C-alpha positions as CSV (number, residue, x, y, z in Angstrom):
1,X,-11.4,0.8,-0.6
2,X,-13.6,3.4,1.5
3,X,-15.9,5.7,1.0
4,X,-16.4,9.3,2.7
5,X,-18.8,11.9,2.3
6,X,-17.4,15.5,3.9
7,X,-19.3,18.1,5.3
8,X,-17.3,20.0,2.5
9,X,-17.4,17.5,-0.1
10,X,-19.0,20.2,-2.7
11,X,-17.2,23.0,-2.0
12,X,-13.6,20.6,-2.0
13,X,-14.4,19.0,-5.2
14,X,-15.2,22.0,-7.2
15,X,-11.7,23.7,-5.5
16,X,-10.2,20.6,-7.4
17,X,-12.0,21.0,-10.3
18,X,-11.1,25.5,-10.3
19,X,-7.9,25.3,-9.0
20,X,-4.9,25.1,-11.5
21,X,-2.1,22.5,-11.8
22,X,1.4,23.5,-9.8
23,X,4.2,23.3,-12.2
24,X,5.2,20.0,-10.3
25,X,1.3,19.2,-10.7
26,X,1.4,20.2,-14.4
27,X,5.1,18.2,-15.2
28,X,3.7,14.9,-13.7
29,X,0.3,14.9,-15.2
30,X,1.4,16.6,-19.0
31,X,1.7,13.1,-20.5
32,X,-1.7,11.4,-20.7
33,X,-1.9,7.6,-19.9
34,X,-1.3,5.4,-22.5
35,X,-3.4,2.2,-23.9
36,X,-3.7,-0.4,-21.4
37,X,-1.6,-3.9,-22.2
38,X,-3.2,-7.4,-20.7
39,X,-0.6,-9.5,-18.9
40,X,-1.8,-13.2,-18.0
41,X,-1.8,-14.0,-14.2
42,X,0.5,-16.6,-13.0
43,X,-1.8,-18.1,-10.9
44,X,-5.0,-17.5,-8.5
45,X,-4.9,-18.4,-4.9
46,X,-8.6,-20.0,-4.0
47,X,-10.9,-17.7,-3.7
48,X,-12.3,-17.6,0.3
49,X,-15.0,-14.2,0.0
50,X,-15.8,-14.8,3.5
51,X,-12.2,-13.7,4.6
52,X,-12.3,-10.5,2.8
53,X,-8.7,-10.3,1.6
54,X,-7.1,-7.0,1.9
55,X,-3.3,-7.0,1.5
56,X,-0.6,-9.4,1.1
57,X,3.2,-9.8,1.4
58,X,6.1,-12.1,0.5
59,X,8.5,-14.1,2.4
60,X,11.7,-16.4,1.7
61,X,11.9,-19.4,4.0
62,X,15.6,-20.8,5.2
63,X,15.1,-23.5,2.6
64,X,14.2,-21.5,-0.8
65,X,10.1,-21.8,0.2
66,X,8.1,-18.7,-0.4
67,X,5.3,-17.6,1.2
68,X,2.7,-15.3,0.3
69,X,1.5,-13.7,3.2
70,X,-2.7,-11.9,3.1
71,X,-4.4,-10.4,5.8
72,X,-7.9,-11.2,6.2
73,X,-10.1,-8.3,7.5
74,X,-13.8,-9.7,8.4
75,X,-12.1,-13.4,9.9
76,X,-8.9,-11.9,12.1
77,X,-6.2,-13.9,10.8
78,X,-3.4,-13.9,8.2
79,X,-3.8,-16.3,5.3
80,X,-0.3,-18.3,3.9
81,X,-0.2,-19.3,0.5
82,X,2.4,-20.9,-1.2
83,X,4.2,-17.8,-3.3
84,X,5.3,-19.9,-6.1
85,X,1.6,-22.0,-6.9
86,X,-1.0,-19.8,-5.2
87,X,-1.9,-23.1,-3.2
88,X,-3.4,-22.3,0.8
89,X,-0.8,-23.2,3.3
90,X,-2.4,-22.3,6.6
91,X,-3.9,-19.7,8.6
92,X,-2.5,-17.7,11.5
93,X,-4.2,-16.3,14.0
94,X,-7.8,-15.7,16.0
95,X,-9.8,-12.4,16.8
96,X,-9.1,-11.0,20.1
97,X,-6.5,-8.7,21.6
98,X,-4.0,-11.1,23.4
99,X,-0.6,-11.7,21.2
100,X,-0.8,-13.3,17.9
101,X,-4.9,-12.3,17.4
102,X,-6.1,-9.8,15.2
103,X,-9.3,-7.2,14.9
104,X,-9.7,-6.0,11.0
105,X,-5.9,-6.5,10.3
106,X,-5.5,-4.5,7.0
107,X,-1.9,-3.3,6.3
108,X,1.0,-5.8,6.4
109,X,4.6,-5.6,5.6
110,X,7.5,-8.3,5.7
111,X,11.5,-7.4,6.5
112,X,13.9,-9.4,7.1
113,X,12.3,-12.2,9.8
114,X,9.8,-9.7,11.1
115,X,5.7,-9.5,9.6
116,X,4.6,-6.5,11.1
117,X,0.3,-6.1,10.8
118,X,-1.6,-3.0,11.0
119,X,-5.1,-3.6,12.8
120,X,-7.4,-1.2,12.4
121,X,-10.0,-2.2,15.2
122,X,-7.2,-2.7,17.6
123,X,-5.5,0.3,16.7
124,X,-1.9,-1.1,16.8
125,X,0.9,-2.4,14.6
126,X,1.6,-6.2,15.9
127,X,5.1,-7.4,15.3
128,X,5.4,-11.0,14.5
129,X,8.7,-13.3,14.0
130,X,8.9,-16.0,11.0
131,X,9.0,-18.6,10.1
132,X,6.7,-19.6,13.5
133,X,5.0,-16.4,13.8
134,X,5.9,-15.9,17.1
135,X,4.2,-12.6,18.7
136,X,7.4,-10.2,19.8
137,X,4.6,-7.2,20.7
138,X,2.4,-4.3,20.0
139,X,2.8,-0.6,19.4
140,X,1.3,2.6,18.3
141,X,-1.8,1.6,20.3
142,X,-1.9,4.9,22.5
143,X,-1.5,7.1,19.1
144,X,-3.6,5.3,16.2
145,X,-7.2,6.5,15.8
146,X,-8.3,4.2,11.9
147,X,-4.8,2.9,11.0
148,X,-4.9,0.9,7.4
149,X,-1.5,1.0,6.0
150,X,2.3,1.0,6.3
151,X,5.9,1.5,4.7
152,X,9.0,-0.3,7.0
153,X,12.2,1.7,6.2
154,X,15.0,-0.5,7.1
155,X,18.2,1.5,9.0
156,X,21.2,0.1,10.0
157,X,19.9,-0.8,13.4
158,X,16.5,-0.9,13.9
159,X,13.7,0.3,11.1
160,X,11.6,3.2,10.4
161,X,7.4,2.7,10.3
162,X,5.3,4.9,8.7
163,X,1.6,4.0,9.6
164,X,-1.0,6.0,7.8
165,X,-4.0,6.7,9.9
166,X,-7.7,7.2,8.0
167,X,-9.0,8.6,11.0
168,X,-12.8,10.4,10.6
169,X,-14.5,13.2,12.4
170,X,-18.0,11.1,13.5
171,X,-20.5,10.1,11.5
172,X,-23.6,12.3,9.1
173,X,-27.1,10.9,9.2
174,X,-26.5,8.6,6.6
175,X,-23.6,6.7,9.1
176,X,-20.8,7.6,6.4
177,X,-17.7,8.9,7.9
178,X,-17.3,12.7,7.9
179,X,-13.9,14.0,6.8
180,X,-11.8,16.5,9.3
181,X,-11.4,19.9,8.9
182,X,-8.0,20.4,6.5
183,X,-6.5,21.6,10.0
184,X,-7.1,18.7,11.7
185,X,-5.1,16.1,9.0
186,X,-2.0,17.0,10.2
187,X,-1.2,13.7,11.7
188,X,-2.7,11.6,8.8
189,X,0.8,9.1,8.5
190,X,2.5,8.4,12.0
191,X,6.0,8.2,11.9
192,X,8.1,5.4,14.3
193,X,11.5,4.1,15.3
194,X,11.6,-0.1,15.9
195,X,14.3,-1.4,17.2
196,X,14.9,-5.3,18.5
197,X,16.7,-6.3,21.5
198,X,16.8,-9.8,21.5
199,X,12.9,-10.3,21.0
200,X,12.1,-7.4,23.0
201,X,10.3,-4.4,20.8
202,X,11.3,-0.8,21.5
203,X,9.2,1.3,19.3
204,X,8.6,4.7,19.6
205,X,6.7,7.8,18.2
206,X,9.2,10.3,16.4
207,X,7.0,12.2,14.4
208,X,3.5,12.9,12.9
209,X,3.0,14.0,9.2
210,X,0.3,15.6,6.9
211,X,0.3,18.7,5.3
212,X,-3.0,21.3,6.1
213,X,-3.2,22.9,3.0
214,X,-5.4,22.6,-0.1
215,X,-3.6,20.8,-2.5
216,X,-1.2,18.7,-0.2
217,X,-3.7,17.2,2.5
218,X,-4.2,13.7,2.7
219,X,-8.0,13.1,2.8
220,X,-8.4,9.7,2.8
221,X,-5.3,7.5,3.0
222,X,-4.1,3.9,3.0
223,X,-1.5,2.7,0.9
224,X,2.3,4.3,0.9
225,X,5.6,3.5,0.0
226,X,9.3,5.2,0.0
227,X,12.3,5.8,-1.9
228,X,15.0,6.8,0.8
229,X,17.5,7.0,-2.0
230,X,15.5,9.9,-3.3
231,X,13.6,11.3,0.1
232,X,10.6,10.3,-1.2
233,X,7.2,9.1,0.3
234,X,4.6,8.2,-1.6
235,X,0.5,8.5,-0.2
236,X,-2.2,7.1,-2.6
237,X,-5.0,9.8,-2.0
238,X,-8.4,7.4,-1.8
239,X,-10.9,10.4,-1.7
240,X,-12.5,10.6,-4.8
241,X,-14.6,13.7,-4.4
242,X,-11.3,15.2,-4.3
243,X,-8.9,13.2,-6.5
244,X,-7.7,10.0,-7.2
245,X,-4.0,10.4,-7.3
246,X,-0.3,9.9,-5.4
247,X,0.7,12.8,-3.4
248,X,4.7,12.8,-3.2
249,X,6.0,13.8,0.4
250,X,9.9,13.5,2.0
251,X,10.9,11.3,4.5
252,X,10.9,13.7,7.2
253,X,6.9,14.5,6.7
254,X,6.9,18.1,4.3
255,X,4.9,17.9,1.1
256,X,7.0,18.4,-2.1
257,X,3.9,20.3,-4.2
258,X,4.1,17.3,-6.4
259,X,1.1,15.3,-7.4
260,X,0.4,12.6,-9.9
261,X,-1.7,10.3,-11.7
262,X,-4.9,12.2,-11.0
263,X,-5.0,11.9,-15.3
264,X,-4.0,8.5,-15.3
265,X,-6.7,6.9,-12.6
266,X,-10.0,6.6,-13.8
267,X,-11.1,4.4,-10.3
268,X,-9.8,4.8,-6.4
269,X,-5.8,5.0,-5.9
270,X,-4.6,2.2,-4.2
271,X,-1.4,0.2,-3.3
272,X,1.5,1.6,-4.2
273,X,5.4,0.1,-5.1
274,X,8.4,0.8,-6.0
275,X,10.3,-1.6,-8.7
276,X,13.9,-0.6,-8.5
277,X,16.1,-0.9,-11.6
278,X,20.1,-0.1,-10.7
279,X,19.3,3.6,-9.7
280,X,16.6,4.0,-11.7
281,X,13.0,2.1,-11.5
282,X,9.5,2.6,-11.8
283,X,6.4,3.2,-9.4
284,X,3.7,0.4,-9.8
285,X,0.1,1.8,-8.9
286,X,-3.4,0.8,-8.7
287,X,-6.3,2.0,-10.2
288,X,-8.8,0.3,-8.4
289,X,-11.6,-0.7,-11.0
290,X,-14.5,-2.7,-9.9
291,X,-14.7,-4.7,-13.3
292,X,-10.7,-4.7,-13.8
293,X,-7.8,-3.4,-12.0
294,X,-5.6,-1.6,-13.7
295,X,-1.8,-1.0,-12.7
296,X,0.1,2.2,-13.7
297,X,3.7,2.3,-14.1
298,X,5.4,5.6,-13.5
299,X,9.3,6.9,-14.0
300,X,11.2,6.3,-10.5
301,X,12.9,10.0,-11.4
302,X,10.3,11.9,-13.0
303,X,7.2,10.3,-12.2
304,X,6.6,10.7,-16.2
305,X,3.4,7.5,-16.7
306,X,5.4,4.7,-18.8
307,X,2.9,2.3,-18.9
308,X,-0.4,0.4,-17.8
309,X,-1.8,-3.3,-17.5
310,X,-4.1,-5.3,-16.1
311,X,-4.7,-9.1,-16.1
312,X,-7.7,-11.4,-17.3
313,X,-9.7,-11.5,-13.9
314,X,-8.1,-9.2,-10.9
315,X,-10.3,-6.4,-10.0
316,X,-11.5,-4.2,-7.2
317,X,-7.7,-4.9,-6.1
318,X,-6.8,-3.5,-2.2
319,X,-3.4,-4.3,-1.8
320,X,-0.1,-5.1,-3.7
321,X,3.1,-6.6,-2.9
322,X,6.5,-6.9,-5.4
323,X,8.8,-9.5,-4.7
324,X,12.1,-8.8,-6.9
325,X,14.1,-11.5,-5.9
326,X,14.5,-14.5,-8.2
327,X,12.8,-17.8,-7.6
328,X,12.4,-21.0,-9.8
329,X,8.6,-19.9,-11.2
330,X,9.7,-16.1,-11.4
331,X,13.5,-15.4,-12.1
332,X,12.8,-11.8,-12.7
333,X,10.6,-11.3,-9.5
334,X,6.6,-11.1,-8.9
335,X,4.2,-8.8,-8.5
336,X,0.8,-10.2,-6.3
337,X,-2.5,-8.4,-5.9
338,X,-5.5,-8.3,-4.2
339,X,-8.6,-9.7,-6.3
340,X,-12.0,-8.8,-5.1
341,X,-11.3,-9.2,-1.7
342,X,-11.4,-12.8,-1.8
343,X,-7.7,-14.1,-2.8
344,X,-4.6,-12.7,-4.5
345,X,-3.2,-12.9,-8.1
346,X,0.3,-13.1,-9.1
347,X,1.8,-11.8,-12.2
348,X,5.1,-12.8,-13.7
349,X,7.6,-9.7,-13.7
350,X,9.1,-10.9,-17.0
351,X,5.5,-11.2,-18.7
352,X,4.7,-7.0,-17.4
353,X,8.2,-5.8,-18.5
354,X,7.7,-7.7,-22.1
355,X,3.9,-6.1,-22.5
356,X,5.2,-2.8,-21.7
357,X,9.0,-2.8,-23.2
358,X,10.7,-2.3,-19.9
359,X,14.3,-3.7,-19.2
360,X,14.6,-6.6,-17.8
361,X,18.8,-5.9,-16.9
362,X,19.3,-3.2,-14.7
363,X,22.9,-1.6,-14.5
364,X,23.9,-1.9,-11.0
């Protein structure tokens, strides 16, 4: 969670309040948020406030064990938990710029046997190979200024990596970040191709994303996720002086004209992921409440609000990670969510589906 003051905060807020909704915005926000159900957390990991836990991801080992891997921003490491019980397994990394070291690790993603970590203060993305967390290399250091989150789109050969970059225009007299002018927000997301030749990385910048219109601009960004089947890239807008909402772009980086969630979110928009269900499914989004986080679900296609839930404990959530794979404890998958910068909680997807009357069995 981040706050920002902008040179034009007041005028932007007035514009946001006064501008008429576009047809796409009206369609997405027409239906008000439902009541919030309560789903008990399946487990909480050990709480370690000194780590400043930010984002989780998961991986299944060759022998079927589930690892839950989280970034620790203050202690510059990865924390590895048992994905079935939440027990602490090990820590990985230390402070520095060498391979396998981190400075302010933030966003994380796991794909195949790779784990990708965004390092805000090293201004780069680092790639490690599982299960040994072997450093394979870094990329994007020449492009990124203040990166936070990422999404990885697996291709036939290699990967596309989208990285959010919430750079600012200096600080004001109180030390708060200043929002750049809209015209300078055209590089809020960087898009790379990533291929492996053995254990050698080849990463190339192929595009920069960021609409500069008042409606489509990405003011404060971190969480991002895509839906290749429907050519959608969803990006959480965290600038509460403007609006907490989700903006919809194409995978090529064009603003679609659609935003949603403004009527549902009562606090900052944060983590976003897609739960597929055959050709259908739900977008899982996060309202980062200080006292209690609320997770809102929207229809994959129409973006209509279909339900919301909270836990008994989890609050102030930054990152989330959905693992749809069946496991012994979570046969229908599990949603992991960071709790108050201290650790991670787990929600059994079967319990979420039951509370929100969602189907567990999906058409192929």
